[in-house]
N, C-alpha and C positions, 0 to 999 in steps of 0.2 A: 331747331336746330337739330338735323336725325343725327343719328351716329350710324358708321356704316364699317362692319368689322370685315378684315383680311384674315385670310390665313395661306398657308403654303410655305415651301422651304426646304431645307436641306440641301439645297444646291442654287447657287444664284440665277441659274435658269428658272426658276420655281420663285425668284423671287422680284428681280429686273421687271420681268413683265407686269406684277402686280403695281410695282413703282411706278410704273410708267403709267398705267390707270387713274392711281392715284394725284399723280402731277397735274391730267386734266379734269378731275374730280374739283382739286383748290382752283383751278382754273376761271370752272363754271357753279359751284355753290357753296356756300356755308356748313359745313358738315364735319363734325367729329369722325376723325378717321383712327381706326385704332389695327393693331395687328396681334394675331396670335402665331407663334412661331413657335419653332423647338429652341429648349432652355439651354441645349446645348450647341456648339457649333457657330456657326456664320449670319447665322436668322437675326441674332440682335442688332452685330452691331451695323451689319447693312441697313435695316429697319432705322433703326434710332439715328443715324450717319444722314435719314432722308429728313430727319425731323418727324417722326412717327412714333405715337405710342406704342410701346409692346408690349407683352404678356408671355411671360417663357411657360408652355407647356409641356410635361415629359414626351419624349415622342419616343414611339418603338418602330423599328422598319417593318415593310408589312413586304412577303416572301411569298412564292409562289411554288413552295419546297419547303421542307421541313429541315432544320438544322441545330445545334446545339443552343443557338442564340435564339431561337424561336419562342421558348418560353419565356424567358427576361423580357423581350420583345411582348409578347402578349400583355403582359405586366405594365408596362411603358406604355401599351398603348391604351388600356382599360383607365391607367394613372390620368394619360391624355383628357381623354373622355369626360371625365369625375371633376379635372380642373377648368377644363372651360366650360364644363356645366354652370359652375360657380363661375367662373368670369363671365360668361355671355349674360346670366341671371343680373348681376349688379350692373352691366353696362347696357343691356334692353337695347340692341341695336337694331335696324328698322329689317338690316337684311346683313348674312355673311356670304364676302367673295372669295373662294375657294381658286390659289392658281396652283394649286395639283402637289406633288408631291405624298409620301408618305405622312408626313408631319399634320397634313390637312383633313385627313379623314376624322379623327377624333372630334375638332371642333365642326365638321360637317354634320356627326351623328349626333353632337351634343345639341347644335342648334333644331335640326329638325326635332329633337326628344321636347325641344323648347317653342316648338312653331316657330323659329324665326326662318325666314326664307332662306333658301340655299341656292346660291348661284357660281356655278364652276366654268374653268376655262381649259381646252385640252389645247397645248402648241403642237402637238406632233401629227402624222398621219392618222395612225394608228391609238387609239387611247392608251394609257396605261392602266394600271390596277388601282393606283387611286381613283381617278377617273371612272372608271367602273364601276368602283365600290358607291362614289360619292353622286354619281347620277340619280341613285334610289334617291337620296335625300333632296333631289332636286325636285324630282317628282310626288313627292309626299308633301311638299311644303311649296308647291307652285311658283318653283323659282323658272330658273333658263340655261340651257347649256350652251356655252358659245364655244365653236370650234375655227381652228387656223383653215382647216381645207373641209371644199365640199363632201371629198370622198369618209370623213371620219364618222359620219351618221351611219354609215352601210355596217360599220361594226358594232353599234348598238342594238338591241332589241326593240323591235319594231313599235312598242309602244312607249320608246322614249323618243323615238325619232323627230314628232313634231315637236319636242324641248329645243331641236338645236338650231342654231342661227348662224351662219359664217360672218366671220368678222375678219378675219386675219389674224397676225400675232402682236400684241403690241409693243411697239417699240419704244423706247426710251424718247422723250422729247430732242434732245441735242442731235438725236442720228437723222432727222427726217432736215434738209438743208444746211447740210453742215458744209463748209465751206472748204473747196479742197486745195485753194490758194494759203491757206490757216495752217494747212496739216503738212503743204511744202514747205512752208516759213520755220514750222517745227523740227520737221526733220534735215531742213536743209538740204533738199534736193530739187533738182529741176531732171529732165528726162521723164523716160518710163518707169514705172514704180511695181513692182510684185509683192503685195502685205502676205507674208505667213503668218496664220494664224491658229496656235494650237493650245486657245485657251491660257485662262489667269494661269496656270501651272504648266503650260506647256504639253507637248504630245511628243510621247519618245518615237513613237513608230514616224511621226510627221518628220519632225527636228533631224531625225536620220538619215531618210530619205532627202530633207533640202543640203544639207551638210555634202551626201556623196553625189551629188547633182549639181553642186553649187557651180563649177567652173561651165556649165554647159546651161544653166540659167541665167549666170549673168554677162553672156554672149549678150542677153536681148532685154532683160531688166536691170535695173538696181532692186536687189531682193532687200526689203527690209522685214525681219524676220523677230518676232515676239516669240522668244524662248523659253518661257517661262524663268520664273527664279532658281538662280544655282548652275544653270546651264551655260558656259561661257564659249565666245565665239568661236567658230571654226579657227583653225589654222592658215594663215596665209590667205586668208578669202581674200583682203584687196579693197577699195576703197568702192564698192561696188555691192557689198555685203556691211549691212547697219543691223547689228542684233539689238534687241533691246528686251531686258528682263521680261516686263511689262509696262502695257498702258494702263494709264489712269482717264483722269478727267479731258485729256487728249485723243481719246480713241476714236469720236466721230470724226476728226479732221482727217487724223492719218486715213481711217478708211475712205474719204471721200476724195481722198489725194491718190489713192491707189487706182492702177488703170486694169488691175489683175487682183483677185483674189484665191490665195489657196488656204485650205482651212479643213477643218471637220466639217458635219453637217448638223452639228444641236440645231434644235428649234429656235433657238434666238439669234446662235450667229447667222443663218442663213437667211433671215428676214433682216435684220440690220445691215446686211450687205444687200437685200433688196432692196431697200427701203433708200441707198442711194443709189440705185441702179447700179449695181456692179457685177460683173461679169465673174466667174468662179469656177475653181477645180476644187472639186471634194473628194476627200477620202473618210469615208465614214466609218466612224468606231465601228467594230463588228465580232463577233467570235463570243466565246464566253464571259457573260458576264453582262453583256447586255441584249435586249427583247428587239434589236434591230430595227428600232425606231430611228437611227441616221441611215440606213441604208434605205429606209423607204421615203426619207424627208429629199435625199440625195436624186433618188431615183423621181419624184415627183418634179425637182429644178432642174432634172436634166430633159425629163419628157417636156417640160415648158420651155425646153430651149435657154435657159438661163444658165446651165453649168453643163461639165463636164465632170464623168466621175471616172476618178482615177480607180482601174481595176488592173491587176497582173493577167499573167498569159491562164487558163484554165483554172486549178485551185489555188495557184499561189498568191502570195501576197504582189503587191505594186512592187517594183523596184527602179530604182534611181535611174535606169534608164529610159522605163515608161514616162516619169515623170518628166525628164528631160525630153522627148518626145510631144509628151501633148503640149508641151509650153512652148516649143520651136512650133507647133504646126499654128498655135493661137496668135504666137507671135507676126507669125507670117500671112496672117490672116484678118486685117483690120474690119473688115466687113463682116466677119462673124464673131467678132470683138462686140463690135456696135449692135446685131443682133441682139446678143444675149444679155448686152446692157439693157437693153427695150425691154426684153421679157421681164427680167427681173422686175425692173419697174412695175413692169403690169401686174405683177404677183403681188405687187407691197403698196398698191395702188388707194386700198381700202387702209385708212389707220384704225386698227385695232382698238389703240386703246382711248382714242376718243369714243368709238362705236362701244363700247363698253362702258365708259363711263358716264356717256348720255342715258345707255339704259338703267345703271343704278342710279342716278340721279331723280330719274321718273317714277323708279320704283321705291326711292326713299321719300319722295315725298306724297306718294300715294301709301304709305304706311308699310311697304316691302313688297305688296303682291307685283307680278309681271305684268 
């Protein structure tokens, strides 16, 4: 029985796709699977809840600029490297798979120093800093780079491009084939549903837009709104507005029940929507504090015909009237909605979790090399 090590974390977007790959590995093989993640934060809770062995390491954030936190974070990164080395020496995994995030760099460096093959996956159109670093360890150990988009390889230096394989984004098994009828039963709704997703913590800008535009939105749809914890319902919203702080295990079924989805454009969110063939209105996170990955993701889905990107006038942010106009136009054009749904389903036709699990399985059985 081979041991396969996973790493990545810092956010659910760097953990859930890895868990999706592990779910497929469990179906096809009898491997010991372990996870190296941040000793602080959500990593341990999410991984252990899935029944996976978890090893915590110190984690320091990687930055493209200098700040007062750079020096202590550097020591955490070094601590993470040495801790990961110790763990990997004991576990002797056949390979290490990275789902990215700042916590993944020390384990990937440690694996490379021990001659353990490194595999990595990039979820966004353009690679993040962790992926740009980790591909060096992939090349030196004979691993492989998985990407969600064909365009991603063009961001790598030429020497790394032959290592890239397009496989889409891993989506948790529950999102493929989820039943709309179950979602409608959970919500207690019939008729057309606009599902608003701001992430597990909500999205301030998105919440504000929805509340302001609500009278118009509810003319066309019942609005089911994941608001994030602590965000109360809109005043005088009426029966056609259903706020929920958070969706848990019922999320796939709720999404399946939606006729249209309004959301951010994080990699996991748009691919979960696509796996269920959902037309989308996207409001990407942008500006300071982001590298523009959500804008790139949103533009890809828009160009593919699966989404409409909500934009303001000129350089201004989108206003409530912009949102109302987009929702009105789509609600009155069922042919366009159907075409968007078909385009979304076409993007997600590759089961990324199954594809990656298959490669890792073969590599583990072969002793780690690809």
